[in-house]
N, C-alpha and C positions, 0 to 999 in steps of 0.2 A: 412711773414708766410711761414712755411716749406711746407705745402700742403694746398690747399683750404679747409677751415674749413667746409663749407656748405655741401660738399659731402663726407667727410671722417670722420670715427671714428678711434680713436687710441686705440690699444690694446698692452699691454706689455705681452710677453710670454717668459718663460724660455726655450728656444730651445737649440739645440746643438750649441756650440761655433763656429763650422765650417759652420753653416748655414748663410745665408745673414743677415746683420745687420737690414735692413728694408725690408719688403715684402708688396706688395699690393695684396689684395684679394677682391673679390666681393661676397657679401652674396648670397648664392645659390638661395634662394627664389626670390630675386630681379632679378637675372640674368635670371632665368627660366621664370618669369612672363613677363619680357621685350622681351624675345625670342618668347614666345607664342603670345604676342601682335603684334610683328613684322611680324609674319607669318599668322596673321589673326585670330588666336585662342585667347581666353581669352579677347576679345574686351570689354566685359562689365566691366572689371577691369580698363581699361584705363591706364595700366602700361606704355604704350609707351610714355606717356606724363611726366612721372616721371623722374627726373634726375638720372643719374647713381650714385649708392652709392658704396663706397669702404671702406675697412678696411686697415689702415696702421698698420701693425703688427711690433712691435719693439722687436727684439731678445735681451732680457735683458742679455743674457750670451755672447754676441759677444764683443770682445775686443774693437771694435770701439765705442760701446755705452759707455763703461767705460771711454774711452778717451774723448768722447764728454762731459760727465758729469764732468770729472776732469778738463777740460779746464777752465782756469781762465779768459782768454780774451774773453769777450762776443761776439765780432765780429768774432773771429776765431771759437768759439763754434757754432755760428749760421751758419757760412760758412760750417763747417764740417757736421752739421745736414742736411743742405739744399743739399749738394753734395750727401750724402748717400740717402736721400729721392728721389732726382732726378734720381739716379741710379735705384731705385726701380720702379719709374714711367717709366723710359726708358725701363726697362726689360719687362714691360707690354704694351708697345706701347702707353703710355699715356702722354709722354712728347713731346709736339709739339710747333710749332710756336716760339714766342718770348722766352718762357721758355727754349726751346731746344737750341736756340741761346745763351742764357745766360749761360746755362750749359756747352756748348762747350767752351765759352770764359773763364769761371771760371776754367774749367779743364786745359786749356792751362796755365793759370796764376799759378795754383797750381804746375804744373810740371816744370815751369821755375825757 
């Protein structure tokens, strides 16, 4: 899996081709409810128990997305998509533990 399916929705957006190929966002409503719950407000909603929800936004105009879609080798296609998604996770501080270790190893292999 490119990202954990349970906590992510995927959106395609035609953004500027210079913008990132993948971006991670968090729905504003969920973020605010979790913050309120964490600070003691909004306790009746029980949002603190909900898992974090994120949007994986795919920039349909980025050249890397075209390259991923055009790739005929399924392994390489998956590797490119995973690398780009991990970069988005890393930029938000969401890539940790074993997944971060795998990302670093894969990055080194790609530049060798």
